[in-house]
DRENROMI-606793 format. One record per atom (N, C-alpha, C, O, CB): residue in three letters; x, z, y. Coordinates in steps of 0.1 Angstrom, whole numbers, padded with zeros to 4 digits, always signed. Glycine has a CB too. Example, Ala and Ser with C-alpha at 12.3 -4.5 7.8 and 13.67 -1.06 7.14 Angstrom:
2
ala+0132+0078-0057;ala+0123+0078-0045;ala+0132+0078-0033;ala+0142+0085-0033;ala+0113+0090-0045;ser+0128+0071-0022;ser+0137+0071-0011;ser+0129+0079+0000;ser+0134+0080+0011;ser+0141+0057-0006;
This chain:
69
met-0741+0244+0180;met-0736+0234+0172;met-0743+0234+0158;met-0745+0244+0152;met-0721+0235+0172;lys-0745+0223+0153;lys-0752+0223+0139;lys-0742+0224+0128;lys-0730+0221+0130;lys-0761+0209+0137;lys-0746+0227+0117;lys-0736+0228+0106;lys-0742+0224+0093;lys-0753+0229+0091;lys-0731+0242+0104;val-0738+0215+0085;val-0746+0210+0072;val-0741+0222+0062;val-0729+0224+0059;val-0741+0193+0066;ile-0752+0229+0058;ile-0751+0240+0048;ile-0751+0233+0033;ile-0742+0237+0025;ile-0764+0249+0049;ala-0760+0224+0032;ala-0762+0218+0019;ala-0770+0205+0021;ala-0779+0204+0029;ala-0769+0228+0009;gly-0766+0194+0014;gly-0775+0181+0015;gly-0774+0172+0004;gly-0764+0172-0004;gly-0770+0173+0027;cys-0783+0166+0002;cys-0783+0155-0009;cys-0793+0144-0005;cys-0801+0145+0004;cys-0785+0161-0023;ile-0791+0133-0012;ile-0800+0121-0010;ile-0811+0121-0021;ile-0808+0124-0033;ile-0793+0107-0011;asp-0823+0119-0016;asp-0834+0118-0028;asp-0839+0104-0029;asp-0845+0098-0020;asp-0848+0127-0026;leu-0835+0099-0042;leu-0838+0085-0044;leu-0846+0083-0056;leu-0845+0090-0066;leu-0825+0077-0045;met-0855+0072-0055;met-0861+0068-0068;met-0857+0054-0070;met-0857+0045-0061;met-0877+0068-0068;leu-0852+0051-0083;leu-0845+0040-0087;leu-0850+0034-0100;leu-0853+0042-0109;leu-0830+0043-0087;glu-0851+0021-0101;glu-0854+0014-0113;glu-0846+0007-0120;glu-0840-0002-0113;glu-0863+0007-0111;phe-0843+0007-0133;phe-0831+0001-0140;phe-0839-0009-0150;phe-0850-0007-0155;phe-0821+0014-0148;asp-0832-0019-0153;asp-0836-0029-0163;asp-0834-0024-0178;asp-0839-0030-0187;asp-0829-0042-0159;ser-0825-0013-0179;ser-0822-0010-0193;ser-0816+0004-0192;ser-0813+0009-0181;ser-0811-0020-0200;ala-0814+0010-0204;ala-0808+0024-0205;ala-0793+0022-0201;ala-0788+0029-0193;ala-0808+0030-0221;ser-0787+0013-0206;ser-0774+0009-0204;ser-0770+0009-0189;ser-0760+0014-0185;ser-0772-0004-0210;glu-0779+0002-0181;glu-0778+0001-0167;glu-0777+0015-0161;glu-0768+0019-0153;glu-0790-0008-0160;leu-0786+0023-0165;leu-0788+0037-0161;leu-0776+0044-0163;leu-0770+0050-0154;leu-0799+0044-0169;asn-0771+0044-0176;asn-0759+0050-0180;asn-0746+0046-0172;asn-0738+0055-0170;asn-0757+0047-0192;arg-0745+0034-0169;arg-0734+0030-0160;arg-0735+0036-0146;arg-0725+0040-0139;arg-0734+0014-0159;tyr-0747+0037-0141;tyr-0749+0043-0128;tyr-0745+0058-0128;tyr-0739+0064-0119;tyr-0763+0041-0124;ile-0750+0065-0140;ile-0746+0079-0141;ile-0731+0081-0142;ile-0725+0089-0135;ile-0753+0086-0153;ala-0724+0073-0150;ala-0709+0074-0152;ala-0703+0071-0137;ala-0694+0078-0133;ala-0704+0062-0163;asp-0708+0062-0130;asp-0701+0059-0117;asp-0702+0072-0109;asp-0693+0076-0102;asp-0706+0046-0109;ile-0714+0079-0108;ile-0716+0092-0100;ile-0706+0102-0106;ile-0700+0110-0098;ile-0731+0098-0101;glu-0705+0102-0119;glu-0696+0114-0125;glu-0681+0109-0121;glu-0673+0118-0118;glu-0697+0116-0143;ala-0678+0096-0121;ala-0664+0094-0118;ala-0660+0096-0104;ala-0648+0097-0101;ala-0661+0081-0121;lys-0670+0096-0095;lys-0668+0099-0082;lys-0667+0115-0079;lys-0664+0120-0068;lys-0679+0093-0073;lys-0671+0123-0091;lys-0672+0136-0091;lys-0682+0142-0083;lys-0682+0154-0080;lys-0661+0141-0088;gln-0692+0134-0079;gln-0705+0139-0073;gln-0714+0146-0081;gln-0716+0142-0092;gln-0712+0129-0067;glu-0721+0157-0075;glu-0732+0164-0081;glu-0745+0156-0080;glu-0747+0148-0071;glu-0733+0178-0074;tyr-0753+0158-0091;tyr-0767+0151-0090;tyr-0775+0159-0100;tyr-0771+0166-0108;tyr-0766+0136-0094;ser-0788+0156-0097;ser-0799+0163-0107;ser-0809+0152-0109;ser-0815+0148-0099;ser-0806+0176-0100;ile-0812+0148-0121;ile-0824+0140-0124;ile-0836+0146-0123;ile-0839+0153-0133;ile-0823+0135-0135;val-0845+0145-0113;val-0858+0151-0111;val-0867+0147-0121;val-0874+0155-0127;val-0862+0149-0098;asp-0869+0133-0123;asp-0880+0128-0131;asp-0874+0115-0137;asp-0866+0108-0131;asp-0895+0127-0123;arg-0879+0112-0149;arg-0876+0100-0157;arg-0887+0095-0162;arg-0894+0103-0168;arg-0866+0103-0168;lys-0891+0082-0161;lys-0903+0074-0166;lys-0899+0062-0174;lys-0892+0054-0168;lys-0912+0070-0155;glu-0902+0062-0186;glu-0901+0048-0193;glu-0912+0039-0189;glu-0923+0043-0189;glu-0902+0050-0209;leu-0909+0026-0185;leu-0918+0016-0180;leu-0918+0004-0191;leu-0909+0003-0199;leu-0913+0011-0164;pro-0928-0003-0189;pro-0929-0015-0198;pro-0917-0023-0197;pro-0910-0023-0187;pro-0940-0024-0195;gly-0913-0031-0207;gly-0901-0041-0208;gly-0889-0032-0207;gly-0879-0036-0200;gly-0902-0052-0197;asn-0889-0020-0214;asn-0876-0012-0216;asn-0869-0008-0203;asn-0857-0004-0202;asn-0865-0020-0224;arg-0877-0010-0192;arg-0873-0004-0178;arg-0873+0010-0177;arg-0881+0016-0185;arg-0881-0009-0167;ile-0865+0018-0168;ile-0865+0032-0167;ile-0866+0034-0152;ile-0858+0028-0145;ile-0854+0039-0174;met-0873+0043-0148;met-0875+0048-0134;met-0870+0061-0133;met-0874+0069-0142;met-0888+0048-0129;ile-0861+0064-0124;ile-0857+0080-0121;ile-0859+0083-0108;ile-0857+0074-0099;ile-0842+0083-0126;arg-0861+0095-0106;arg-0859+0101-0093;arg-0847+0112-0094;arg-0847+0121-0102;arg-0873+0108-0087;ile-0837+0109-0086;ile-0824+0116-0086;ile-0821+0122-0072;ile-0823+0116-0061;ile-0814+0106-0090;his-0815+0134-0073;his-0810+0141-0060;his-0795+0139-0064;his-0790+0142-0075;his-0815+0158-0057;arg-0788+0134-0054;arg-0775+0128-0054;arg-0767+0135-0042;arg-0772+0136-0031;arg-0775+0112-0052;gln-0755+0141-0045;gln-0748+0148-0033;gln-0744+0137-0023;gln-0740+0126-0025;gln-0734+0155-0038;tyr-0747+0143-0011;tyr-0743+0134+0001;tyr-0730+0137+0006;tyr-0726+0148+0010;tyr-0752+0135+0012;asn-0722+0126+0005;asn-0708+0126+0009;asn-0701+0138+0003;asn-0700+0139-0009;asn-0706+0127+0023;lys-0694+0146+0011;lys-0687+0158+0004;lys-0695+0172+0009;lys-0690+0183+0010;lys-0668+0159+0009;ser-0707+0171+0012;ser-0716+0181+0016;ser-0719+0190+0001;ser-0720+0185-0010;ser-0730+0175+0023;pro-0719+0204+0004;pro-0724+0210-0007;pro-0737+0207-0013;pro-0746+0205-0006;pro-0725+0223-0005;phe-0738+0206-0027;phe-0750+0202-0031;phe-0761+0214-0032;phe-0757+0224-0037;phe-0748+0196-0045;pro-0773+0213-0029;pro-0784+0225-0028;pro-0784+0228-0043;pro-0784+0220-0053;pro-0800+0220-0022;thr-0784+0242-0044;thr-0787+0247-0058;thr-0800+0249-0061;thr-0804+0249-0072;thr-0780+0259-0062;thr-0810+0252-0050;thr-0825+0254-0052;thr-0833+0243-0048;thr-0828+0234-0040;thr-0829+0266-0045;glu-0845+0243-0053;glu-0854+0232-0047;glu-0857+0232-0033;glu-0860+0222-0027;glu-0867+0234-0054;gly-0855+0244-0026;gly-0859+0244-0012;gly-0849+0239-0003;gly-0851+0236+0008;gly-0863+0258-0008;gly-0835+0237-0010;gly-0826+0230-0002;gly-0814+0241+0002;gly-0803+0237+0007;gly-0833+0225+0010;glu-0817+0252+0000;glu-0806+0263+0002;glu-0796+0263-0008;glu-0799+0259-0019;glu-0813+0276+0003;asn-0783+0266-0005;asn-0773+0266-0012;asn-0771+0280-0022;asn-0762+0280-0029;asn-0762+0264-0004;
């Protein structure tokens, strides 16, 4: 039988403004989910692109880059 040891979702997201990004992060924190912003880039027109690792459901969040807990 398989067992989830740790898991996260790897997302690349683009936001139209810093305030939109801040609302997204506040929503994650309100849900008490763990996350890690891996990369952040400023784009033309005040847009922001981030790569984020976000906790998958209630699975433990990986604490190392290799995915182990």
